[in-house]
N, C-alpha and C positions, 0 to 999 in steps of 0.2 A: 449574267444578270443578277445573281445573288450577291456578287461582290459589289456591284453598283448600288444595290439596295442597302447593303451594310454601310457603305461609304456615305450615302445620303442620311441614313439613320445616325451614324456617328457625328456627321457634320451638324445635324439638327440638335443633337444633345450638346455639342460644344457651343453652338450659338445660344441655346437656352441658358447654359451655365454663364456665359459672358453677359447676357442681358440681365439675368438674376443678380449677378455680382454688381453690375452697374447700378441697378435700381437700389440695392442695399447701400451702396456707397453714397448715392444721391440723398438718401433719407437718414444718414447717420446723425446729422445735427438738427433734425426736426424735433422740436421739443414742445411740450404742452405747458401753457401758463394759464391756469384757471380755465376760462371758457375759450381761450385762444390757442393757436399754435403757429409756429414760425420756424424758419431755418436760421440757425445761429451760424455766423461765419466761422470758418475753420480755425482762425487764430484765437478764438475764445474757448476756454475750458469751462464746462458747465459744472457749477457747484451744487445747484439745487433747481428742481422744476417739477411740475406735476399739476394734476387737475385741481388740487387744493393749495398749491404753493406758488410763490413768486418765482420767477427765473432769476437766479443769481449766477453770474459767470465772470471770469476774469481773463485778461490778456496780460501775461507776464512780460512779454517783449516790450510793450509800450506802457505798462503800468496803468491799465484801464480797468474799470469795474462797470459791469452792465447789470442793470436790474430792470425787470419788466413786471409790472403789477396789474392784476385784474381785480378791480374793486367793484363792489355792488353799487348800483345806482339806486339810492333810496329817494323818497319823496322830496327831501330838502336839498338834494344834490343833483340837479339836472343840468348844470353847466360846468364848464371848465374855465378857470380864470388864470391869467398870467401873473407872474410875480415880479417881473422886471421889465425894463424898457426895451431890452433886447429880445424881441419876440417876432416870430414870423408864422404865417400859416403853413401847415404841413399836411400833405395829402396822405391819408391812410387809404390808399387806392383800392385794395381788395375789400376793405370794410365799407367803402362808399361814403366816407365822411372826411371832413377836414378838421384838423385840430390846431393846437398851438405848440410852437417850438420855442422854448426859452433857452437863452444862453447866458450863463453867468461865469465870471472869472473872479478869483479871490487870491490874495497873497497870504501864504502861510510861512511863518517864521519858525526856524528850527536851528539847532546847533550847527547843522551842515550848511546853513545859508537860507536865503529866501527861495521859495518855490511858488510857482503859479499853478493853481489848480483850476480846472474848468469843469463845468457841469452843463450838459445838454439834457433838456427834459422835454419830451413830446407827450402831449396829453390829448385825448379825444373821448367823447361820449358816444357809445354805441347803443342807441335806443332799442334796436331790434332784439338784443339779448339783455338789456338793462344793466350794462356794465360800463365802467370807465377804465380805459387802459392808459397806463403811465409807463413810458420808456425813459430810463435815466442812464446816462453814460458819464461817469466821472473819470477824469484823467489829468495828466500833467503834460500838455503838448509842449514839445521843445521848439517848434517853429510854426509859422502860419500854415504850412502845407499839412502838418498834423491836424491842426484845427479844422481845415477844410475836409480832410479825410474823415474826421469824427462826424462832421455835419452830414457828409454823404452816407456814412454808416447808419446814422439815425434815420435819414430819409429812406434808405433801403429797407431797414427793419420795419419802419412804419408802413411802407408800401407793400411789404410781403406778409404782414400780420393778417391772419384770417381766423374766422370762427371755426372752432374744432367741430368735426362732424357730429359728435354726440352731445354738443352743447345744446341746451334747451332754448329753442327760438320761440319768441312770443309771436302772437298773431298780429300785433300792431304794425302798421306800415311806417317806414322811415322815409322822411323826405330826403331823397338822395341829393348830395351836393356835387353832382357830376359837372355842374356848370361852373365850378371853381369857387363858388361862394362858401363862406364859412358857415356850416350848419351846426346848430346846437352848441355853440361856443360863445361864452360871454367873457370879454377881456376886461378885467378890473385893474386900474392903475393906482 
C-alpha cells in the first residue's frame, strides 16, 4: 500500500513539473507594451518592451523589424487616419475594435542594387483605456508569399493584443464593433 502511495505521489510531482514547464514555455514571448500585452512570435528577438516603452523586435532570418506603440489619446486625437490608398479594416478582436491596416511599398537604391521595402501598419483607437495602438512591420519581402505571411502576422498580432491586467481602465463604455463595422476610425485620403 505504501509503495502505491509513493508511486502516486511521484507521478503527481512529475505531472506538476511538466505542466509548470509547459506554462512557462507558453508565456516566454508574452511582452508588455504600454497598457497592452501580447505574445510575440518565436522568430522575433525582442529588443525592448515594457509598461513605459514601445516594443521593438527583429527577425534576422527575413530581415523584418516589428514596432508596437501605445500612444495616449488626448482630446485632439480621437481618430485614426490612413496615409495611403492601400488600406483595409483590421479587427483587433480581443480589444473589441476595428482599425485600419495600411500597406506601402517603396524602392530603395543602393550600391548593391534596388531593393523593395514594405511597411504594414495597423492602427486602432481603444477608448476604454484612452490609448491608440500602432503596430508596424517593416521588411523586404522576396516574393508574394512573404507579403501574404506578413499580412497574416499583422492580423494575428492585432487579434491577440489585449489590455494588460494592471492597466487603468476608465469607466466610460465603448461602443463595441462586434458587428464588423469600423468604430472610432476616420479615414482621410
